[in-house]
N, C-alpha and C positions, 0 to 999 in steps of 0.2 A: 418907545411910544408906538412904534409900528406893531409890536407884539400885542400891546394892550388894545390897540385899535382893532386888531384881528379878532381878539377874544371877544370884544364888545360886539362886533359884527356877528360873530358866530352865536353869541348869546341871544341877540335880537332875533336871529332866524329861528332858533329853537323855541323862544317864547311865542313867536308868531305862529309857528306851524305845529307845535306839540300840544298835547293835552296838559292839564294841570299836573297829572301824575308824572309826565315826562319832565316837566320843569322841576318837580320835586326832587328828581334824581340828582339834579345839579345843586339846587338851593338848600336842600335839607339833607345833604349827604351825611353829615356827622350824626344827625338824628337816626338816619337809616342804619348807619354803622353801629350805633349804640343799641338800637332795637334788636339788630341781628345777634349781638353778643348776649343780650338778656335772654332771648329765645334759646340761644345755644346752651346757656347755663341751665335754663329751666328744663330743656329737653334732656340734658345730661343727667340732671337729678331724677327725672322721670325714668330714664333708661336704667340708672342705678337702682331705683326702686323696684322696677320690674325684674331685673336680674337678681335682686336680693330675694324677692318672692320665689323666683324659680329655684334659687339655691336652698331656700328654706324647705321647699317641697322635696328637693334632692336629699337633704339631710334626713327628712322623715321617711321617705320611701326608697331612697338609694337609686333605684332604677325608675326613671320617669320619662314621660313623653310631653314635650312642650306643645301647648295648643298651637294649631296651625296659624291662627290669626296673630297670636303673640310672636311666633317665630318670624312671620312675614314682617310684622311691625319692627322687630329688633333688626332685621336685615335692612329695612328701609331707613331706620335711624342710623345704622352704621354708614350707609351710603351717603345720606344727607350730611352727616357730621364730617365725613371725609371731604365732601364738597365744600363745606363751610370752612374747614381748615385751609384748603387750597385757595378759596376766595379771600380769606383774611390775609394770607401771605401776599396775594396780588395787590390787595388794598394797601398794605404796608409798603409795598414796592412802588406802586404807581400813584399814590394819592397826591404826590407833589412833584414838581420839577424845578429846575434852576436852583437846586440846594434848598428848596422849601420857600423860595421867594415868590413863586407864582404857581398856583394850582394847575394841574394838567386837566383841563376841562373835558377833553374828549374821553380820557380814561375815567374821569369822575362820573360822567354820565353813564358810561357802560357799566362800571362797577356798581353804581347806585341802583341801576335797573336790576342787575343780577342779585344784589343783596336784598332788594325789596321782595323779589319773587322767592328767594330762598327763605326769607323770614316767613312768608305766607305758608310755605310747605312745612316749616317747623311748627307753625301754629296748628296746622291740620293734624300733624302727628301727635302733638300734645292733646288735642281734643280726642283723638282716637284712643288714647291711653285709658280714658275713663270707661271705655266699653268692656274692659277685661274683668269679668267676674271671677274667672279662674285663669291661671297662667300655665298650669301643668297638671298632669294626672299620673297615677302610677303606671309604669310600663306594663302592658299585658304580658302574661306568662308566655314563654316561648312555645310556639306551636307550629306544626307543619302546615304551611299555608295551603299546599295542594292536598286535597283529599286523595288518598291512595286508590288506584284503580287496578284491577286484575289485568294480567297480560293479555287475556283473550279478548278484552273489550275493543270494539270497533264501532265508531259512530258513522262509518260509511255505509253500513247496511241500511237499506231503505226502511226496513221495519223499525229499527232503532232511531233513524234520522227523523222519521215522521213524528214519533212521539217526542223527540227532543225539541223539534221546532214548535210543537203545540205547547210544551211546558214553558219554554223561554219566552214565547210571545205572550203567554198568559201572565207570567211573573213580571214582565215589563210594563203591563198595564197598571195605571194608578188605582183602578177600582178593584183589582184582584187582592184577596186576603189570604185564601188558602187554595192550593191546587192539590187534587188527589190523583195519585198514580197507582193503578191496580193491575194485577196480572198474576199468572201462575207462579208458584214457588220455583225458583231457579231460572226465571225468565230474564233476570238482570235488572230488576227495579232499583235496588240499592246502588248498583254500579252506574246506571243512567242518572240517578239523582245526584250522585257525587260528581259526575261529569258535568252536568248542568250547573251545579254549584261552583265548580272551578271556572267554568266558562263565564258565568255572570259576574264573578269576582274579578276576573281578568279584564272584562269589559267595563268594570267599575259601575255596573248596575247596582251591585251590593258592595258595601264596605267590608262586611264580615259574613261568613257562612259558618253556621254551627250545625252539628249533626249528632243525633243520639238515637240509639236503638231502644225502642219501647218494649217489644217482645210480648209473648203471650201472658206471662205473669209478671207484670212490671214491678220492680223494686223502686219506689218513687225516690227514695234517697239517692240511690245509685243513678237513676235517670237524671236527676237534677245535677248531680256531680259531674256526669259525663258531658252534659250540655254546657256548663260553665267552663269546663276544661277545654272543650272544642272552640269556645269563643275567646279563650285566653284570660278569662276572669277567675276570681277566687271566691269561694263560698265557705265561710267558717262556721256558720250555724249548724247545729246537729238535729234540731227538731224539724220535722217535715214541713209543718205550717210556716215556721219562721224562715225556712229556706225559700219557700214559695214567695213569702212577703219580700224577702231580700232580692229575689230574682225580678219581681215586678218593679222594685225600685231601680235595679240595675238597668232594666229596659227603659224605664222612664227617664233615667239620666243619660240615655244614649239616643235621645230624640234626633240629634244631628246626624246619626249614622243610619244607613239603610242596612238592615239585617235580614238574612234568609236563614230560617231554621228548617232543617230536614228532619222530620220525625219518621224514622224508619221502622218498618215491621210492626205496624199497629194492628192489634187484634180485637180490641174491645173499646167500649165507650170510656171516655176519660175527660174530666173537666180540666182543660189545659191551663186555664188561668188560675183556678182555685187550687188545684193539686200540684201543678208544676211551677206556676208563676209566669207563664208565657202569655202576654197580652194579645188578644185577638180583636181585630177591627178597631184598634185605638185611633184616636182622632188624627194623629199625624201619620198613621199607616207606615211607621218606620220598620215594623216587623212583619214579614210575610212567611208563610209556611208551605213547604212541600211535603206532603204526607204520602208514604208508600204502604200498601197493604195488599194482602191476597184477596180480601173481601170487598166487593163493590158496595155492600151495605154500610161498611165503615165510612167510606167516602160520603155517603148520604147523611149519616149521623152527624159528622163534623161540618156538614154544609159546604163541602168542597165544590168549588166551581172555577174552572171546568174539572170534570172527572175524565181522566185520560187512561185508556187501556194500553198496556205494553204487550203486544202479541208475541207469539213465538217467531223464530226466524223461518224464512222460506226454505224449501229443500235446497235450493242453490246456495243460500247464505250459510245454512248449516254445514253443507259439504265443504265450503271454503274455510269455515272456522275449524272444522275437524282436521283438515289437511294441515292447516297452520299449526295446530297444537301437536299433531303427530309428526311434524317435521317432514311432510311429503312435499317434494319439489312440485311446483305448479305445472311443470312440463313433463312430469312422470305420470304416464297413463296406465302403468301396470296394475295399479290398485284401484282404478276408477270404479269398476263394478262393485267390488266388495265394500269399498269405502263409502259409496253412495248408500248401500243397504245399512251399513253401520250408522251413518248419519241419520237415516230415516228412523232407526230405532231410538235415537235420542230425542225425537219429536221436536226439534227446533229449540231446545232448552240449552242456553249457553253453558250453564253450570254442568249439565250432564255431558255436553259435547267436550268441554275442556277436560273433565275427569277421564272420559273414555279415550280421548286423543292422547293425553299424557301417558296413559297405561299402554298405548300401542306405539309409542315413539320408538323408531328404529326396529320395528317388527316386520317380518316377511309376510308373504301372501298366505301361507298356511296358518300362521298365527292370527292373521286378520279373519280368516274364515272360521277358525275356532272361536275367536272372540264374538263373531256374529251369532254363532250357536249359543254361546254362553249368555249373551245379552238377552236372547229370546227366552232362554230357560230361567234367567233371573227374574223375568217378569211374570212367571207362572205362580209365584208365591201369592197366596191370598193375604193381602195386607189389611187387617181388620182396623177400622176406624180411619183409614186414609182415603181421601177423595180419589176417584178414578183418574183425574187429571194429574195427580201427584205421583201415581204409581210408576209412570214412565221414568221420572228422575230417580226414584228409589231404585229401580232396576239397574239403571246406568251406574249409580254410585255403588251399588252392591257389586257390580262387575269390577269397578275400579278397586274396591276393597279386596276382592278375590284375587286380583292380579298383583297385589303387594308381594314383594319378593322374600319376605321373611315373616315368621310367626311373631317376632318381636315388634315389627311394624304394625301388624294387625292388632296385637294386644295393646300397644301404645295408642293406636287410633281409638279403640274402645274405651281406654282409660280416660281420654280427653272428654268423652261424653258424660263423665261423672261430674264435670264442672257445670255450673249454671249456664243458661243461654246467654250468648254474647259476652262471656266471661273472658277477661284477658288472662290467659293461663301462663304463669311464669314457669320457665323451665326448671328453676330451682325448686318449685313446689312439686314438680313431677319427679324429681330425683328420688324422693322417698318412695314413690310407687315403683319406680324402676328397680330400686334396691330390694324392696320388700316383696315384689311379685315377679318381675321379669328376669332380672339378671342376678338375683341374690345368691344363686348357687355358683355362678361361674365368674363373676366380676371380682378381680383381685383387690380392688379398692373402690372407694366412693368416686374418686376422680375418674377411674376407668369407666364406671357406670355412667357418670356424667357425660363423658366423651361419646360413649355409645348412644346415649339418649339424644345428644345433639345430632348425631348422624341419622338416627331414626326420624327425628323431627324434620330434618332437611328432606328426607325421602318422602315424607307425608306431604310436605309443602310442594315438592316437585310433582306429586301425584294429584295436586289440587284438592287434597282432602283437608288441609289446614291452611289458614290464611296468615299472611305476613302482617305484622303490626308496625313495620318500619324499623324494627331493631331485632337483634338476634337473641334477645333475652325472653321473649314471650311470643305466643301465637294465639289465634282465635279460631273458632269453628263456625262456619256458616250455619245458620239455624236449621236449614234443611239437611245439611251434612250431619249435624248433631242428631236430628230426628232419625236419620237413616242409621247412624251408629247405635242409637238406643234400640231401634227396631232389630238390627242385626244381633245385638248383645242380648236382647230379651226374648226374641221370638225365633230367629233363624237358627242360631247356634244351639246345639244340644248340650254342650258342656260349659263353655266359657260365657256365662250369662251375666249381663250387667243390667242394673235397674236404677233409674233416676227419676225422682218425683219432686215436684215443687208444689207447695200451696196448701189451700184450705182443707181442713179435715185430714191432717197428716196421719194421725193414728188410725182413723177409719180406713183410709185409702190403702195404707200399708197392710192392714190386717186382711183386706180382701184379696190381696195378691198372694199367689202361691210362691213363696220365696225360698223353698228348701234347696233348690239347685243353684241359686245365684252365687256368683263369686265376688261380685262388686255391687254395692248399694250406696246411692247418694240420696239423702233426704234434706231438702231445704225448706225451712218454714218461711212464710211471708206474712204472718200475722202474729201479734203479740200473744194471743191466746193459744197458739199452737202447742200441742202436747205430743210427746212420743208415747207409743204403747209401752206397757210394762216390760215387754221383751219381744224378741223375734226368734222364731225357730229357723235358724240358718246354719245348719251343720257344716256346709261347704263354703261359707263366706270367708273370703280372704281380705277384702277391702271394705271399710265402712267410713263413709264421709257424712257428718252431720253438721248443718250450718243454720244459724239463725242470724240474718243480716241486720236485725233490729238492734241498734247499739244500746238502747235503754231497756232491753228485755233479753233475758237469757233462757235458753232451752233447758228444761229440767231433765236430766238423764237419770232414770230410775236405777236404784241400786242393783236390781236383778236384771237389768237390761241386757247384759252380755252373757248371761248364763248359758244360753243355747247357741252360742257362736264360738265354739272351741277352736276353730281353725283360723281365726282372725290373725292376719299378719300386719295389716296397716290400719290404724285408727286415726282419723282426723276429726276433731271437734272444734267448731268455730262458734263462739258465743254460747257456751253451755255452762251448766252447774253440775258438778259430779264429784263423787268420792272415788279416789283411786283404789279404794278397797274393792270397788265393783270390777276392776280390771284384773284382779289377782289370778283369776282362773284362766286368763289368756296366756298360757305358757309358751305359745308359738309367736307371740307378738314381737315384731321386729322394728316397727316404725310407729312412734306415737307423736302426734302433732296436736298441741293444745293452744288455741289462739283465742284471746279474750274470754278466758274461762275462769270461773270461781272454783277452786280446787281445795278439797279437804283430804285428810288422811294421807299425806304425802309419803309417809314411811312405807306404805305398801308399794311404792315404786320399786323397792328392792326385790319384790316378787317377780318382776319381769326380767328374768335372767337372760333371755335371748334377745333383748333389746339392742338394736344396732344404731338407730337414729332417734334422738330425743329432741324435739323442737318445741320450745316454750316461748310464746310471745304474748305479752300482757296477761300472763297467767302465773301468778306468784306461787312458786314452789321452792321450798328450802332444800337444796341438794346437800344432804348430810355426807360427811366424809366417809362414813362406813358403807354408803351405797356403792362406792367405787369397787368394793370387794365383791359386790353382787353382779355388777355390770361388766363382766370381763370381756364381752363382745362389743361394747359400745364403740362405734366408729365416728359418729358425728354428734356433737352436742351444741345446741343453739339455746341460749338462755338470755332472753332480752329483758327479763324482769328480775331485779335483785342481783346478787353476785355470788361467786363461788371461790373456794379456796384454791390457790395454785397447787397445793399438795393433793387435793381431791382430783384435779385434772390429771396430774401425773400418774395417779393410781389406775387410770383406765389404760390398760396395756396396749389395746388396739386402736386407741383414739387417733384419727387421721385429721379431723377438722373440728375446730372450736370457734364459736362466735358468741361473745358475751363479755360481761364485766367480771373482773376478779376482785377478791377482797384485798384490803390493805395488808401489807406484810412488812416484816423486818427480818433481817438476816442475822444469824448468830455472829457475834464479833463486830457489830457496828460500832463505830466511834461514838463517843459521848455527844459530839456535835450532831451527828446523824440521828442518834436516838432522841435527842431533844427536839430536833426538827420533826421527827415522826410523831412525837408526843403532841407537839403543837398542832400538827395536822389533824390528829385523831380528835383532839379536844374541840376542833371546829366542825366536826361532823356529828350527825345524829347517831349513827351506828359507830361506836368507838371500838368495835372488835378489831383485833389485829391477829394475823397469822404469823407465827414464828417459824421461819424457814431454816433448815440446816445450812451451815456455812457454805457449802459447795453446791447448793441446790440450783438446778437449771431446769427451765421449762422444757417440756418434751418437744422434740422436733416434729412439727406438724406439716401436712401438705397444704392445707388452707386454713386461714384463721383471720378473725378480727378480734383482737384482744383490747379491751378498754379498761382503764383504771381511772376512777374519778366519778363525779356526779354526772348524771344523764339518764336518758331512757333508751328503750330499745329501738326507737324509730331510726336513729342514725345507723345502728347496726344493720337493720333491715334494708335501709337505703343503700348502704355500701354493698351488701350482698347482691341486691338487684342490679345496681349500676355497674359494679366492677366486674370485668372479666377475670381479673387477677385479684382475688380476695386474700391478700397477705398483708394485713394491716395491724399496726400497733399504735394505740392511742393512750397517751398518759397526759391527762388534762385536768384542770380544776383541782389540782393537788398542790397547794402552795408548799414550798420548801421540800420538794421531793429530792432526796439525795441521789445524785447521778450514779454513784457506785451501786445503788440498789437495783439498777437496770441490768446488772450482770446476769440476773436469772434468765434473761431472754437471749443470751448470747447464741444459743443454738438456732435461733430464728433469723439472725441478722443476715445470713448468707443469701436467703431468698426473700427478704423483706422488700415489699413494694411501696408501702405507704407508712410514713412515720410522723406522728404529731406529738410534740413534747411541750409541756407547759409547767412552769413553776419549778424547774430544776435548780439546785444549788450545788456549789462545789465543782463546777464544770466550766472550764474556759474554752472548750471546743467540742464539737460533735465527733469529728474525726481527727485524731484517733482515740480520744478519751473514751467514747462509748463503744465504738467498734474499730479496732485498729486495722481490720481487713478492708475497711473503706466503704461499706454499704454499696457495693457495686451493682446490686440489682434494684436499688431504690430509685423510684421514678418520681415520688412526691414527698417533700419534706416541709413540715409546718412547725416553726419554733416560736414560742411565745413566753414572755414574762420569765426569762431565765436571767437572773440578776448578775451572775458571774461570767456569763458567756462573752468572750472577746472575739471569737471568730467561728465560722462554721467548720472550716477545714484548715488545719495547720499542716502544710505539706512537709515542713522540716522535721516534724515529729512522727510522721506516718512511716512505718517501716516497709510498707508495701507499695509506696509510690502512687500508683493509680488509685483514685478514690472517687466515689460518687460519679462513676463513669456513665451512668444512664439517667442521671437526674434530669427531669423534664420540668417540674414545677417546684419552686422554692418560695416560701412565704415566711417573713420574719416580722414579729410584732413586739414592741415594747422591750427592747434589749438594751438597757442603759449603758452597758460596758462594751458593746460591740464596736470594734475599731476597724475590723476588716471582715469581709465575707470569706474570701479565699486568701489565706496568708501563705506566702511562699518566698524563698530567697530569690534574688534577681535572676539567677541562672535557671530557675525552675519554671517550666512552661505549664500552665494549667489550661486545659481545653474544656470549653463549655459548649461544645457543638451540639449537645442533646437538649440544652435548656430552651424551653418554649415560653415559660411564664415566670416572671420575677415580681414579687411584692415586698416592699421594704417600708415599714411604718414605725415611727417613733424610736429610731436608733440614733441617739443624740451625740454619740462620739464618732459616728461614721463621717468621714470627710469626702469619700468618693466610693463608687460602687465597683467599677472595673478598672483594671490596668489596661493599657493599650493592647497588649498581647492577648489578654482575656477577651476584650471586646471584639477583636478581630476573629475570634473563634465562634462568635454568636451567630452561626449560620441559620439556626432554627428559631431564634427568639421572636415571638409574635406579640407579647404583651409585657409592658414595663410600667409598674405603678409604684411611685415613691412619694411618701408624704411624711410630714412632721419630724424630719431629721434636722435638728437645729444647726449642726455644724457642717452639713453637706455643702461642698463647694462645686464639685464636678460629678457628673455621672461617669465620665471616663477620664482618668488621670493619666496623661501621656508622659509625664516627666519623672515621677517617683514611683517606686515599687515598694509598698509597705514601709515607707520612710526609712528604707535601709540603704538607699543609694540611687544615684541617677542612672536611668536606663538609656542607652544610646538608641536613637530613632533615626539613624543615618540613612535609611532607605529613601528618604526624600518624599515619601508618600504622605500627603497631608489630608487625604480623604479617608474617612472611616465609614464603611457601608454596613448597615444592618438590613440585609436584603428582604427579610420577611416580617419586620416589625410593622404591626397593624394598629396597635393601640398604645398611646403614650400618655401617661398621667403624671403630672408633677404638681404637688400641692403643699402649701405651708412650708416652704423651704426658704427661710429668710436669708441664708448665706449662699445660696446657689448662684454662681456667677455665669456659668455657661455649661452646655452639654459636654463639650470636650475642653480640656485645658490646652494651653499653648496656642498654636496656630492650626489646630486640627478642625476639620469641617466634617460633620456627620451627615450622612445621606440615608434617607429612609424611603426607598422607592415604592414600598407596598403600604405606606401609612394611610389609614382610613380615618382614624379618630385621634385627636390631640386635645388634652385638657390641661390647662395651666392655671393655677390659682395661688395668689399670695406668694409670689416669687419676686420680691421687689428689686432685687439686684441682678436678675437674670437678663442677659443681653443675648440677642439672636442676630447673627449676621443676616442681612437682607437677602443676599444671594442664596444662603443656606435655607432660609425660611421659604422663599419662593420656590425653590427646587423641590421642597418636600410637601407642597400644598396641592399639587395637581390632581391627586386621587382622593383627596379628603372628602368624607361624607359629613363629618361633624367636627366643628372646631369651637372651643370655648377658651378664651384667654382672659384671666382674671388678674389684674394688677401686676404687670411686669414691664420692664423697660425693653423697647424694641426700636429698630431702625426704620424699617418699612415693610409693608405687606400689601397683598391684594385685598382691599376691603370688601370686595364682593364675596370673597370666599370665607370671610371671618365674621364671627359674632363676638365683638370685643367689648369687654367690661373693664374699664380702667379702675 
């Protein structure tokens, strides 16, 4: 009675002093509890719906970015749902006392109050859910966030800093639409614009910064492409107008983002919105423009406000920059006098100062004095058609050219001027010029010429005459440097003359020039109606480059066009229509590159008996077997359209490099099963031709190669050549029922093979040693798909050479129905996987585990592990059994398994997966950044193990798996 009396007294006090809501916490507790559970269920369904929409976007686009408001909502839901679970546990624990005979009124009031407030929060989240029109978008293409700056740039100079402040203040104003930056060529406009772009993005004034070079003769298609690439977007349309429409739509869909577009090197009037698709002065003002130009009038035409001039450096600033680039110690006064005079000759132009400083690095006093005289002499040339203000930078760059330490470097520099303005020059494209003109007499091989070319390019970059592009596969030329190179090649030099023209009236402009002495000519059309003259009288011409960038129009090459060019060694035609009959008089031709060309009379290719490099991309030519007898000197063959017989390839006695697809083949003495498989394959293809190879036929041993068999186009071949430093690749794909024994023809290549892709093999239960008993020990990337008989990748017990796949870094396996082991070895055999960095395993339904314990402990370099759709997989690491052949002792007592560099872990659709490690082993991933788990219903994760691996995570998604505990703040969980 005393207890009941106390309760009644307490209740009276609450009713007297509390509001109605407070009383409700006590009297309507069960209703509040029920309402909370209903809201929890509704919110859980809403959460599942949002996650399902996100996953649908992921299935469509693969790489996606979840919208920020959706991501925040999901995180809030995770937090609130975790709070609800804790609250419900306390309600179950505290809702009654005295074995249920008497409610605990104090706890009831407190829990009722907490539950009511939590219900309100859940209701708010449910309401917010309706605001999401989109949940995710395709992930932008990978791009370098920081715009690259030359080493000489310094924002500390007062001249540069003053302009920078004016630009940034203007762009921060809401009213500003377009800022104009003008100044002399070489004064540093592009560099300053990039610096400002980087700064404003870091300060989050702009979300994205795009940059594109417009140039004197803009190719609109190219300008649009570079703009979307710099923004990380994609543009699939090919028509100029359609691309502009698409760009406008892209900007319209990006209203929530602040975007800065840098239009660099603008020379003429251009309707930005109509021609390019860039909205100007739109209502939301999401897109602002920073325009750079040499002409003040251009700023006026585009209505730039403000218009800011970037002046030259002061004499003191110029001297400081010169000393920095020349490597002169600030405390060294021995060169003060002459260095000041040299800096004065550069007229405060950073581009000129850097070039001159680089040329004088580590030079003595006498060389500096000589340089001063040479600089003064270089400026005595009358430069026709060049503004007086630009003549200073021309003289300085001419001095830098004169100081190159080899004729090879000078010639390579001039060769780069044959490419269009702001062109990304791939070094592989330069190889043909190097072989055909520079080193063709002394280079023992293409590879040797390539190595020497790389060394020369590095020297030109060190001399500040070529620009880095962020990789070692391509370079660019500053527009002024290119102008100077063209000036040197066409006016200054008496012998090695080069001529480059772009644009309207191509035929008329060419005919007006006296071209008899030129050794290199580049002609680029920029209009659909462009026409070449009927011929050119160029008896000394060694290099001819013709290009029409219009994809829907080709440049017609007259049949008599080459008649008066007997000395041609290199011909490149991009986007042309020609008969190879017109080339038959070019008896010294060594390099022929045809890209996007319509070609007729292919049989005349046999007349080019001195040909060393033949490059055919999107230019269909049938290489006849008898042509190999004519081309005894051929060293490089690139054929990205159509295919060629393996027999033809072997008949080129000096062939060093081959890139392309080969015809289907069968080897004499094939078994009936293999022949039937080959017949079935042929019947499924449009071209049913097959090459019969001698029984002991082997592919020639090549230095570089990308050999493909199966359906496909040349884009992948081109991509592999550009991206790979080591192009030694063999790709057998889209060929169902390819007999493994037929791959014996490539045995001579296996010792230096780097990349291998196999698809559709039959009659093969392992890769090593069945295909190569020596073990593919140079292989770094292996991709195996749809091989119905394959039981393991490597079977150590059958390999006579022990060590195999010793350099393998990437391994991918797809749809291998009989695969039981990846690495199969007896218990006493230790397999080291210390070079493996990436492993992908998909739809291998007989696989029960990935690694043994000893194998897993060798994974010192593994960074990415992706496993999905393996129906029987129980463990990633099996600590107890080794290939089901016997139990392995693990008596060292170490229960920790560390994968020190693992950054990304993805486990999907693994219905039988129990845990990462079997037995009592705990896996530690100290470098883990991303983990994705989906549809692993039996997976259990030790709470200590999970929490230890979450501290560095950036992205976590857990879809439907059993777990013990985790930090909900770090996770986005979808049950």
